[in-house]
N, C-alpha and C positions, 0 to 999 in steps of 0.2 A: 774470735769475736767476743767482745765484752758486753754483757747485758747491763741494763740500768741498775740492777742490784749489785753489780760488781763482780759477778761470777762469769767465768768464761763459758762460752757455748760453742758446740761443734758446728762447723758449716753445714748447711742443708744438703742432704743426700741427693744426688742427681738420680733421676729415674733410670732404670736399666734400659739399655737400648734394645729395641725389638730385633729379633733375629731376622736377617735378610734371607730371602729364599735362595736356595742354591741354584735353582733353575729359573730362567726368565719366563714370566707368564705370557701366554699368547695374547695378541691383541683381540679386543672384542669385535666379533664379526656379526653383523645383523643377520637375522634369520632369513633364509631364502624362502621366498613364496612364489613358486612357479605357477601356482593356480591363478594368481593375479595377472601375470603376464599373458597366460593363455586366454583368460577371460577378456582382457583388454584387446588382444589381437583379434579374437573372434568378433568383439563388438565393432572394432574398426573395419573388419572385413564385411560385416553385414551392412554397416553404414555406407561403405564404398559401393556395394552392390545396389543399394537403394538409390543412391545419388546417380549412379550410372544408368539405372533403368529410367529414372525421371528425366535425366538430361538427354538421353538418346532415343526416347520414345517419341515418335513423330505425332502420336495421337494428342499429345499435350498442346501442340501448335504454339510454341513459344513466340513465334513471330507475331501471331494474332494477339497474344497476351501483351506484348510490348506495344502493339498498335493501339489497343483500347485502354491501356493502364492509366493514361492521363487525359482521356477525352473529357469533354465538358459534361456529358451526361453522368459519367461515373463520378467525377469530382463533385457535382451538385448533390448526388446521392450520398457521398461521403460527408459533405458538410451537414446535410440534414441528419445523418446518423450521429455525428458528433454533437450537434445541437440537441437532439433528443436525449442523448446520454447525459449531457451536462444539466439540462433542465430537470430531468427525472431524478437524478441524484440529489440535486439541491432541494427540490420540493419534497422528495422522499424523506430526507433527513430533517427537514423543517417540520414535517408532519410526524415523523417517527420519534423525534426527541420528546415532544409533549406526551406521546403515547407511553414512552418509557418512564417518564416522570409519573404519569398516572398509575402505571403498573407498580411503581415503588411507593405510591402514596398509602397513607393509613386509612384513606376513605374507601370503604368496601365497594361503593357504587362506581367510583372511578376505576378501581382495580378490575371490577367485572367488565366494564365497558371496554377497557384497553385489552383485556384478555379475549373478549369476544371478537373484537376487530382483528387481532392477530390470528385468532383461530380460523375465522372465515376466510381471510385473504391468503393464508398459508395452506388452506385445505383444498382450494380450487385451483386448477391449472391456469396459467397465464393466458393461454389461448382462449379458454372458455370465458375468462373475464373480459378480454378484449371484444369478443363477439357479443357478449352481453351488453356492454356499453355501446357498441355499434348499433345494436337493435333496441336501444332504450326507448326509442320513439313508439315501439309497439306497446309498451307498458304505460308510459307517460307521454302522451302526444303533446301535452302542454305543461309548462312549468310556470307557476304563478307566485307572486309575492303579495301577501296581504294578511288579514286577520285570520287566525285559525278558525275553521268552521264558519267563516264569515266572508265578506266581500274581498275580492282580489284587486289590487291596484295595478299590478303589472303582470302580464302574461307573455310568454315567449313560446313559439313553436319549437319543439325539440328537434325536429328534422332540420330546421334552418340553423339551430344553435350549435349542434355537435357535428363538425365535419370529421373527416378521417384523421387528420393530424391532431386535432384537439381530443378526439376519442383516444388516440394512442397515448397522448400525454396523460390523460386522466387515468386510463387503465394501468399504465406502467407505474405512475406515481403511487396510486393506492396499493398496488402490489408491492412496490419497493418499500413503502412506509412500514409495512408489517415486519419485514426483515430488518429494516433500520432500527425499529423499536427494540427488537431483541438484541441487536448488536450494541446499542447504547446501554441497554439495561445490563447486559453482561459486563460491559466495561466499567460501569459504576459499581457493580457488585464485586469486581476484582480489586477495588481499593480497600485497603485495610480499614476496619472500623475505628481504629485508634486515631486515624487522621481526622475523622469527623468529630470525635470526642475532644481532640486537642483544639480544633477550631471553635467548638462551642465553649471550651474553657477560656478562650481568648475573647469571647463575646461576639463572635461573628454570627450573623443571621443565617438561617438555613439556605436562603437563596445565594448569599455571598459565599457560604461554605461550598455549595454545589458548583458555583461558577469559578471560584479562585483556588479551591483546594482539591475537590473531587474530580472535576472534569479534566484538568491538566494531567493528573496521574492516570485517569482512565483512558486517555488517548493512546497510551502504550498498547492497550488491548483492543481499542476501537480501530486504530489505523490499519492493521493487517487485514482484518475482516472487511473493513470498508473498502480497502483497495481491491480485494477479491470481488466485492459487490460491484464496484465500478467496472471492472473488466467483464464480469458477467452481464451487467446491464448493457455494455457496448455490444456484446454478441447477441444479447436477448432482443435488442431492437430490430433484429432481422425478422422477428415474428410479425412485425407490423406490416410486412408486405402483403399479408392476407387481407388487410384493409385498404389496399391500393395506395399506401403512403409511399412516396418516392424516396425511400431510403437507399442505401447502397445496394442491397440485394435486389430490390424491386427495379432499380435502374438497370442493373445487369440483366435481369430477366427480360426487360423490355428490349434490350439489344439482341439477346440471343433468340428471342421469339421472332425477330426479323431476319437474322443472319443464320440461324440454326447452328451456331457454333457454341454449343452448350459448355463443353469442357473448358476451353480457353477463357470464356467469360466468367465461369465459376472460379477459375484460378485467379482472375483479376480481383474478384471480391475477396478471395482467401488471402491474397498477398496484402491487400489494404488492411484487412482485419489483423493479420499478423504484425504488420508494421505499427499500427496504432496501439495494440495491446503490448508490444515490446516497449514502446515509449512510456506507456502508463506503468508497466512493471518497473522500469528504471526509476520513474518518479516515486513510486511506492517505496522502493528500497531506500531512497534518500530520506523520505519523510519518516519511515520507521527508524532509520539511523539517528535522526535528529531527536526523536522522542525517547530513544534508548540511552541518551547521554547520562541521565541521572540514575539509571538502574544497573547499567552494565559497566564493569571495570574496563573491559577492552571492547571498543566498538567494532562491529563487523566490518570486514574489509570491503572497500568499494570495488566495483567492477573495473574502474580505471586504475592505472598503475600509480598515479599520484592522487592521494586523498586529501581531504581538508586537514586531517591530522598531520600529514607530512608537510603540507604547506605551512602550518603553524610552527612546526619544528624548524623549517628552513628560515622562516621570518625571525624566530628568536636567535638562531645562529648568526644570521646576517646582522641583527641589531647588536649582539655582543662583539662581533668583529668591527663594526663601525665605532662603537664606544672605545674599543681598544686602540683603533687608529687615531681617534680624536684625542685620546689621553696624552697630555704632554710628557715628553721623555724625562726621566729623572736626571738631575744635574750631577755630574761626577766631579769629585775634588781633584785638585792638582797638587802633587807632591812638591814642596819647596823646602828650603832649609828652615827648620824650626817646626815642621809638622805639615798637616794637610790644610789646604785653603780651599 
């Protein structure tokens, strides 16, 4: 080989070949873990024993469970339970969100009021709060609207105003708002402070920054806890049975007080609670998955075998195949004398 300067150069030396092993290496074998198989077998054995005892125990009276599972009284109580859960969650977050904003405010009075509200309603048991609101007529027989320390224009008897259902809504909402305030506050604090600084640099107001920048990112932390609160509220509504509210548990109690079939009727309530909480858990999973799109590289797998991600891949593959079929075929030349035509 001749270099640009006119001098001859030797060809580049080839790297020496690595010596091949004289003996073939054995294939990689995964480590055996017999403890896992033993633990799994024991777990399946225990599960089989429990299922067998439940299925073959005549004391459960599964025929009675099937008879009362879809009766009108039970379904009416289930609808009231679902209504209470939805109303309490919506009102709780509508009240808890301003409390969280007050807690994060620079005003010391607002911070103290929000802290005091959360402290009071988280420190007292829910049953005590419900009984207190149910007996509010003993403290305030009348509620009036008028001038402070002056005449009253409108007065209402407390006994006639607060019924069992309204008392349950008020007590559960005030209790739920204290926890919702902490959930929202924790979600807002989880957002990096640089996001707020960037929004302020763009000239966004504090309210618009909170609504358009902070809250959408805080939802990743709010949704899991809010989902747990929703399931907890659904089960917590059973405590309103002490106020004679006809929820699912109270409806079941009315039935077994007449038939004396306590165990199968309690199983009816248990099966409905399990079914509803399962549906709520699946919905919570998909909501969390949606809000995790901007923060996770790989989204968590869905319980179903075909997820939204797989459907998107299938759609893109189908679109490419359709474009390939609609593309016109290239024209091929014909060999004739004198060249290709």
